[in-house]
N, C-alpha and C positions, 0 to 999 in steps of 0.2 A: 803770361797771358796764354790762355788754353788756343789750343792749334784749331784754326775752323776748319779747314777742309785738309783731313789726313790723308795721306799719300802711301803707297805700300811701294816696296821692290818689286818688281819681276822679271824674268828673264824673255827678251822678246828679242823676234827674228827682223832684222832690217838691212836697208842699205848700206854698203860705206859711208856714202855721203853723208847720213843719219845719221851717224856716231859723231862722225866731224861736225857737224854741223853746231856753232854758239852763233848766239844774237850777239849781231854788232852795236845795239842800239843806238846811242846819238850817231855815228857813223852813216846808217839807213838811208838810203835816199828815195825810200817811202814808206816811211814808217808803219805799222801796222795801227799804229794808235790817232792814225787820220780819217777822215772820209770814209768810214762805216758806222753803222749803228752798232754800237755793242752792248750786247743784251749783259745782264746782271742775273744772276738768281736769286730766288728769294732769301737762302741764307746768307750770301756775302751782305745783300742788302739790309737785312734785319741788325746783321752786324754792324754798318756802315752809322748806322741809327745811333748806334752804342759807344761807339768809342771815344776815348778820352780825351784827344787829342785836340781843343777845342779850334785852331785853327784849319786843321787838316777837314775836320767836320763841318767849317763851316762851307770849306768849297766843294765838299763831297753834296751839303746839302742842296747846293746851288746845282750843282753838273748832275746830281743822279735822281732822273725822275721815275716814279713807280708808273706803270702802264695803268692804266680803268678802264676796263678790268683787264690783270694780268692774263694773257692768252697761257700760261704755264709758270709751274715753278723754275723751270728754266730760262723764262723770256719774262720776269717779275719786274723789271726797274731796266732802263738801258741811260747811260750816260749820251746828254747832250753834248755835242761838239759848238765849238767858239764859232760860231757863224763867219768871221770876215777870214780864218782860218783853216777850218773844217779839219781842227787838231782836240784832241781829246783835253778838255781844260785840267786832267788832273797833271799833265805832265809839268815836269822841272827839268830845264834845260834838256829837253827831248828824252826824260826818263821819268820811269811811274814813279810818280810822289806816293801812292799807295806801298808800294813793294818795299819802296825805300824806307817809309816810316811804322809802316803795321808787319810788314816779311810777305813772302810770297805765300802764304797759305790764306792769306786776307783777297788773294785773286778771285776774282768771277774764276767761273769754270773755261769763259771762254778768253780770256786772258790768260789765264795758265797754260792752256793747252797749246794755243796759237802760235807758231803755224805744225805742229805737231799732231798726228790722227794716231790713237792706239787704237787697237782693234782686238778681239780673239773670237777664235776660232776653235770650242774646244779648248784641248789643252794650250794651242798655239797662240799665244801675242804675237803681234807686230806694230812696227812703226813706222809711217811715212809722216812727209812733208808735202804741205802747199805749198806750189809752187810760186803763189800768190808772193808770196817775202824772197825778197833778192836775193840775199845771201843762199839761202836755201837753191835757189834758180840757180843760182852761180855754180854750187858746188854739183847738183845732182845733173845739169847739161853739159857741162864742159870737160870733168874728170872722166878719163877711159874707165878708170875701174869703178865710179860711183853706184851701180850697179850688182857690185860682187857681193853676196849677200854672207854676214858675218850673226853674230848674237852675244848680245848681249845686257846688262841691267838697266833697267829705267823705271822713274817714279811715275806712279801714274794714281790718280782719282779714279777712284774703280766706280762709281757713280757715274762717269762718263765714257768709260771703255762701252764702244761699240760693239753689240754683240751680231756674232752670224749666225742665223738660226737655221735647223736643220729644215731643207725646203726640199715638196714632189718626191718623200721616199728616200732622200739621199742621207746618209747619213754626213756628221761632219766631218770625219775622216776621206771620207771619198770627193766632199768640197773641196776639202783643200788640195787633196791629189791634184781636181782637174784646176782650182785656180794656179797651181803653178806650174802644171803641164803646158796651160795659156801662156804665162810668163815664158818659158822655157821657147815654144814658139817663137816669139816676138826676139829671142835673145840668140834663136839657133842663126846658125850661118847657111847658105848657098840661096836663098833669097831675096829679094831688095823687102825693104818695109811694106810697103803698100803691098806686095804680095806675102807676106805674112800673115798681113791685116785680113787680105780675100781668105787667105784658109781658116783663119781665126771666124770668119764670118759663115763658112760654110759647115766648121764643127760647131759653133752657136746653134745654129739652125737644125744640125741635126741632133745635136743635146735637146735643145727646147721640143723636136719632134720626140724623141724617146721617153720624153720625162711626162709630157700629155698623155702618151700610150701607155703611162703605170711601168716602163719596163727601163727601172734604172739600173737594171744587171747588165743592159748594155751600153753602159758609160766607158768602163774598160775597152770593153771593142773599137768603141767611138775612137778614144785616144789613141790606142795601137795602130787603126787603119787610119788616121790623119797622120801618124807619124809613118807611115809607108807611103804615103801620099807626097810626103815632102821630100824621104829621102830616093824615091824612086824616079823623081822630078817628073813625075805627072803635077804635081801644083806647079812647077815652072811651064810647063808646056800649057797648060790650063789657063796661066794668067796672061799666057801670051795672044791669045784670042780674045781677049779683053780689050775693047776699041774704048779710047777716053773720050771723054765727050767735054771738051773744054770751054763749050759753052755754057753749059748747065753748070760746071761745077761754079764758074765765075758766078751766074746768076745766083747760084742756091748762097754762097758764101758769101756773096759781098750784102746780098740780103739778111743775114744773119749778123755780118759785121755792122751794118746799119743799125739795131736794133740797140746798141752800146752807144750810137748816136745819141737817142735820144735822154742822154745822162749826160750831165757836166763833167766834162774831162777834168780830173785834177791837174793841176801845172805839174806835178812829177812825174803823170804818163803822157801830156801832151804832146810832146815827141815824139810818141809811136804813132799818135794815131797824125802827127803833121806829116810824118814821113809815110803814112800809107796813102793820104790824099795827094801827097805831091806824085807819090809811085802811079796814082790811077791817073794822075791827071786831072782829078777833080775839079771844080769849083770851090774856091775858097770861102767863098762865104755860107753857097746852100749844099755844098758835097755832092750835088750833080753833076752825073757825065752820061756821054750817048754808050749805049748799049755795046754797039761798038768797038769801042774805046776801051768799055771795061774789059771787054772778051780779050784785045788785042792786046793789053798792058798784064794780064794774066796769061796771057800766052809766052810772050816774051820775058815776065820774070819767071814763070814756072822751067821754061829753057835756061837759066840762068841761075836757078838757085842751087842746083846740088855742085857748081865753083863755088858759091857762097858760102855752102855748108864744106869744104872741104878743112874749110880753117875749123869746125866746130864736128865732128864727123858723126858723135852719138847724138846729137841734142835729139834728133826727131825722135829714134830710136828712145832715147830714157824718156823723153815727154811722153810718150804711149805706155812703157814701163810704170812710170807714176802713176799715172790716171788709171792704171788698172792696178794696180797694187791698193791703192788709195780706194778705190770704189770696190772692191773685195770681187774683182769682173770673173766670170762672165753675171754673179750670183746678186748683186748691188749689195751696198753695202745699209740698206733700209729694208730689212724684211717686210715690211709694212707696204713698201710702194710697190701699188700693183705693177708699174713698169719694169720689174724686178725679174726679169725675165732674159734670159740667153741673149734671143733676138733682140732686143729691147735695149738691153746693155751693148751690144754691138752696134747697136746704131749709134748713140749716142757718143762711142768711142769713137766711132769714121767721121761723126759730126768734128768732134772736137781736132780732129787729128786737120781733117779736111782747111777747118776753117784757121788754124794758124798756117799750115802750111801757105792758103790764102794770103794774110797777113804777112809772112816772109816774103812770099814771091812778089806780091806788087811793088815791095821796096828795091826789088832787083834790077835795074835798067840798064842799058845800054849808054846814056847818055852822061851815066852817074856811076862813082864809085859803088860798088856791092856794100853792103852791109858787115861789118868789122862781128866778130864772135857776141862783143857786149852787147853790140845793137840787138841781134840774134837774141842772145838770153832777154833784154829788158823786153822787147816782142810777145814770146812767150809766159812773163813776167805778169804785163801788164792783161793778157791774152786771162792768166788764169785768174787775175787781182777782180776782172769785170767779167767774167763769166762764171766762174767755178763756186763762186761764194750768189750767185744770182740763182734763187730758188725757181726762179721762171724760167730760166737756161733752157732746161731740158725740155720742158712744156713746149716753148719756142720752135726749139726743134723737131718734136713731132708735128708741130702742126706746118712748119715750113717743107717739111718731107714732106707730109699728103700732099701739099697743096701743089708742089713742084713736080706729084709721081713718083718719089722715091722709094714707094713699098716696096718690101722683097728684098733679100738678100742679096740676087743674084744682080740686081740695079744698082746698088749701092756700092758693087765694086767699077760700075764706070765712075762714079766718082770720086773713086781711091788711084785709080789708074792716072800716071802722070802723060 
């Protein structure tokens, strides 16, 4: 049988946790084959119509629905999940019947790639994973050396490799230099994570100003001045003067969190929802709670969170690093996105950081045991599953931050400060 989706081997830069990753299949506690609408590309859909395996063809005929009209070749059809379980009807003992019977090359692009994301910037290929995958989250967030970088061979489908395009007069080589500079700021020593994010925010603001002024030649100087800001101690001194606004942090991130409650929580994710509701002391039926109680519970949890994180000391830093790598920060992984500007990319990074910190903090209470590393990782995984695969989330962040008066990088720092 002819190969449907050919792959080729390339050398890619990746964190060590990516190299260590292998799908655990039926052992996974939150399978990617449930709860999501699975897109089927046109080429795969047409091959399913022609399969000569009668039993599988009958199952696929019932399970795979052509969209009318298809919005694109990449989203030509979808798999209709089982209404009672929300799982893919093509599973057999929690393993994919299509892959078992027809081979990996017959999987749709979505099923082949997840949780991997391969991107190319000039001659550089890179691979990261989505932390909505439980095994990926464990490997990325708990291992001290998870974000040591290595290079190795990977199999890619060329048609679905995301391409970073030159922007604002910058060459791809210089864009890569900026991207890896930003990663090094977060990996560096001497500053707390929120302070590193504040430095990134200043850098992104100045980078955008230089690009808008048509002065890409200033980028190298900006990176050097940012290094000096950190090594001289000026960055730490600057951050010491930033007063946290815990009340506005609590209100803003609770508002973003409540967006997720408009969706039905799957049983595998319900424990995180319940732990957050319990930490807030919210009404178990409506989720409502007084504003003063919300702020007080958040402040209490924020004070206890560093103790909880002692058992998972790299969790928050690795969360941020993974976000930056997957989104080609600070340029964005989608060159056609009108929000793919450094300041907008920073806003979204800060929002995701703040929302995860909120979700973790409110689970920390003086009247209950602090969450264990497994619970912390699970919270991040549920966050990634609920928000990072939601195309409308970034738009909700923009709307929420505008309505709450958080325009401008310097104002955002008060959302980061603990």
